[in-house]
C-alpha positions as CSV (number, residue, x, y, z in Angstrom):
1,M,-25.7,13.0,-13.8
2,A,-27.1,11.1,-10.9
3,R,-29.1,13.2,-8.4
4,S,-27.1,14.1,-5.3
5,K,-28.4,12.8,-2.0
6,I,-29.3,15.7,0.3
7,V,-27.6,15.5,3.7
8,P,-29.7,17.6,6.2
9,S,-26.7,18.7,8.3
10,D,-24.5,19.8,5.4
11,V,-23.8,23.5,4.8
12,F,-21.8,24.6,1.8
13,I,-19.3,27.5,2.5
14,N,-18.5,29.8,-0.4
15,A,-15.7,32.1,0.8
16,P,-12.6,33.9,-0.4
17,F,-9.4,32.0,0.2
18,D,-6.9,34.6,1.4
19,G,-5.0,35.3,4.6
20,A,-7.0,38.3,5.7
21,Y,-10.2,36.2,5.7
22,E,-8.8,33.2,7.6
23,N,-10.2,34.1,11.1
24,V,-13.7,34.5,9.6
25,F,-13.3,31.1,7.8
26,L,-12.3,29.4,11.0
27,A,-15.2,31.0,12.9
28,L,-17.6,29.7,10.3
29,I,-16.2,26.2,10.7
30,A,-16.3,26.4,14.5
31,G,-19.8,27.9,14.6
32,L,-21.3,25.4,12.2
33,V,-19.7,22.3,13.9
34,S,-20.7,23.6,17.3
35,L,-24.4,23.6,16.2
36,G,-24.0,20.0,14.9
37,L,-23.7,21.0,11.3
38,N,-21.2,19.7,8.7
39,P,-19.3,22.3,6.7
40,R,-18.6,21.6,3.0
41,C,-16.5,23.5,0.6
42,V,-15.1,23.7,-2.9
43,L,-11.7,22.7,-1.3
44,E,-13.1,19.2,-1.4
45,V,-13.1,19.3,-5.2
46,P,-9.7,18.5,-6.9
47,P,-8.6,20.5,-9.9
48,S,-9.9,18.6,-13.0
49,I,-11.9,19.0,-16.2
50,D,-14.9,17.8,-14.2
51,R,-14.5,20.4,-11.4
52,L,-17.6,22.4,-12.2
53,R,-19.9,19.3,-12.3
54,R,-18.5,18.1,-9.0
55,L,-19.0,21.6,-7.4
56,D,-22.6,21.5,-8.6
57,S,-23.0,18.1,-7.0
58,I,-21.7,19.2,-3.6
59,I,-24.0,22.3,-3.6
60,R,-27.0,20.1,-4.6
61,S,-26.3,17.7,-1.7
62,C,-26.4,20.6,0.8
63,P,-29.8,22.0,2.0
64,F,-28.0,25.3,2.9
65,S,-25.1,27.4,1.5
66,L,-23.4,30.5,2.8
67,H,-21.9,32.9,0.3
68,D,-19.5,35.5,1.6
69,L,-19.3,38.4,-0.9
70,S,-17.3,40.7,1.4
71,R,-14.1,40.4,-0.6
72,V,-15.4,40.7,-4.2
73,Q,-12.9,43.3,-5.2
74,V,-10.0,44.1,-7.6
75,G,-7.1,41.8,-6.9
76,R,-3.8,43.2,-5.7
77,A,-1.6,40.3,-6.9
78,G,-0.9,38.7,-10.2
79,P,-0.3,40.3,-13.7
80,F,-3.9,41.5,-14.0
81,R,-5.9,43.7,-11.6
82,V,-9.2,42.0,-12.0
83,P,-12.3,41.4,-9.7
84,R,-12.7,38.1,-8.1
85,F,-15.7,36.3,-9.5
86,N,-15.5,32.8,-7.8
87,M,-17.8,33.8,-4.9
88,P,-20.6,35.3,-7.0
89,F,-20.3,32.5,-9.6
90,E,-20.8,29.9,-6.9
91,L,-23.7,31.9,-5.5
92,G,-25.2,31.8,-9.0
93,L,-24.9,28.0,-9.0
94,A,-26.6,27.8,-5.7
95,A,-29.4,30.1,-6.8
96,A,-30.0,27.9,-9.9
97,V,-30.1,24.8,-7.7
98,A,-32.7,26.5,-5.4
99,L,-34.8,27.6,-8.4
100,A,-34.8,24.1,-9.9
101,T,-37.3,22.6,-7.5
102,H,-40.6,23.8,-6.0
103,P,-40.6,24.1,-3.1
104,P,-36.8,24.7,-3.1
105,K,-34.6,22.0,-1.7
106,H,-31.8,24.4,-1.2
107,Q,-31.5,27.7,0.6
108,W,-28.7,30.1,0.0
109,L,-27.8,33.0,2.2
110,V,-25.4,35.9,1.6
111,L,-22.7,37.1,4.1
112,E,-21.1,40.5,4.0
113,R,-18.8,42.7,6.0
114,I,-20.5,46.1,5.3
115,R,-24.3,46.7,5.4
116,H,-26.0,47.6,2.1
117,R,-22.9,47.2,0.0
118,V,-24.0,44.0,-1.7
119,G,-26.9,45.9,-3.3
120,Q,-24.3,48.0,-5.2
121,S,-22.3,45.0,-6.5
122,L,-25.1,42.5,-7.1
123,S,-28.4,44.2,-7.7
124,D,-30.1,41.0,-9.0
125,I,-30.5,39.8,-5.4
126,A,-32.3,42.9,-4.3
127,G,-34.8,41.9,-1.6
128,Y,-32.4,39.3,-0.1
129,D,-30.8,40.8,3.0
130,A,-27.2,40.0,3.6
131,N,-26.0,38.7,6.9
132,I,-23.4,41.2,8.2
133,H,-20.4,39.8,10.2
134,H,-18.3,43.0,10.1
135,G,-15.2,41.0,9.3
136,T,-14.9,39.9,13.0
137,V,-14.9,36.5,14.7
138,E,-17.6,37.4,17.1
139,G,-19.7,38.9,14.3
140,T,-19.3,35.7,12.3
141,I,-20.4,33.6,15.3
142,N,-23.4,35.8,15.8
143,V,-24.4,35.5,12.2
144,V,-24.1,31.7,12.4
145,L,-26.4,31.7,15.5
146,D,-28.8,34.0,13.8
147,I,-29.1,31.9,10.7
148,F,-29.1,28.4,12.4
149,G,-30.6,29.3,15.7
150,N,-33.5,26.9,15.2
151,V,-31.4,23.8,14.8
152,R,-32.8,21.0,17.0
153,N,-30.7,19.9,19.9
154,P,-27.4,21.5,19.0
155,P,-24.3,20.2,20.9
156,L,-23.5,23.9,21.8
157,S,-25.6,27.0,21.3
158,A,-24.2,29.7,23.6
159,T,-22.0,32.4,22.1
160,E,-19.3,31.9,24.7
161,D,-19.2,28.2,23.9
162,L,-18.8,28.8,20.1
163,L,-16.1,31.3,20.7
164,W,-14.3,28.8,23.0
165,V,-14.4,26.3,20.1
166,Y,-13.1,28.9,17.7
167,R,-10.1,29.8,20.0
168,K,-9.2,26.1,20.3
169,L,-9.5,25.7,16.5
170,S,-7.4,28.8,15.9
171,R,-4.6,27.3,18.0
172,F,-4.9,24.0,16.2
173,R,-4.6,25.9,12.9
174,R,-1.0,26.8,13.8
175,T,-0.1,23.1,13.4
176,L,-1.0,23.3,9.7
177,P,2.0,24.9,8.1
178,A,0.6,24.4,4.6
179,G,-2.3,26.8,5.4
180,V,-6.0,26.3,5.9
181,Y,-7.1,26.5,2.2
182,R,-6.2,23.0,1.2
183,A,-8.4,19.9,1.0
184,S,-6.4,18.1,3.7
185,S,-6.3,21.1,6.0
186,F,-10.0,21.7,5.6
187,K,-10.8,18.1,6.6
188,Q,-8.4,18.3,9.6
189,L,-10.0,21.6,10.8
190,V,-13.5,20.1,10.6
191,L,-12.4,17.0,12.5
192,A,-10.6,19.0,15.1
193,A,-13.6,21.3,15.6
194,R,-15.7,18.2,16.3
195,G,-13.3,17.1,18.9
196,F,-13.3,20.5,20.6
197,V,-17.1,20.5,20.6
198,I,-17.1,17.1,22.4
199,E,-14.5,18.4,24.8
200,R,-16.6,21.5,25.6
201,V,-19.9,19.5,26.0
202,E,-18.2,17.0,28.3
203,S,-16.8,19.8,30.4
204,R,-20.2,21.3,30.7
205,L,-21.7,18.0,31.8
206,H,-19.0,17.5,34.3
207,L,-19.6,21.0,35.7
208,S,-23.3,20.4,35.9
209,S,-22.9,17.1,37.7
210,Y,-20.5,18.7,40.2
211,Y,-23.2,21.1,41.3
212,I,-26.0,18.5,41.6
């Protein structure tokens, strides 16, 4: 397989696709785009026999990946009550990508809702601290700022600005009746977030010029 070209601003999001997680998912998109980063996701990969290879290609093209293990639990729907393994599986792929080169060309980070819980469910990553978002929008925004706070020249970097973009994106989400966890919806959400970031930056510049 051809080696994937690494895009410095790309960040792969590995997250559960359910209604209860939606606000955190939107906050991740809003926060990353506000900092000038480009969210990527498995939603971009259509169901096919080559799905795993394409997923691996996307992860390899991203220098960073965020893996939320806060909802690795026994499912409540369907004929079988089984744990959800997609998130730890994709984390394993990212860890393999990171270990494939020295120095690593990929950095993965774990997100969680409850502190210390990931050590009970995935002891193989002992020593890697999870980033705790508490399952809240503001907690998620703070985690994004903590992780990517050293990004050079971000369009927005204040918590209040990132929360403003989130609120605008949350309202835009209501125009997507099919839900957020579809390839077309994910693309529209990222594009909308970029538009809201531009709107916020321009309003800040206008306000600054007003007081000069």
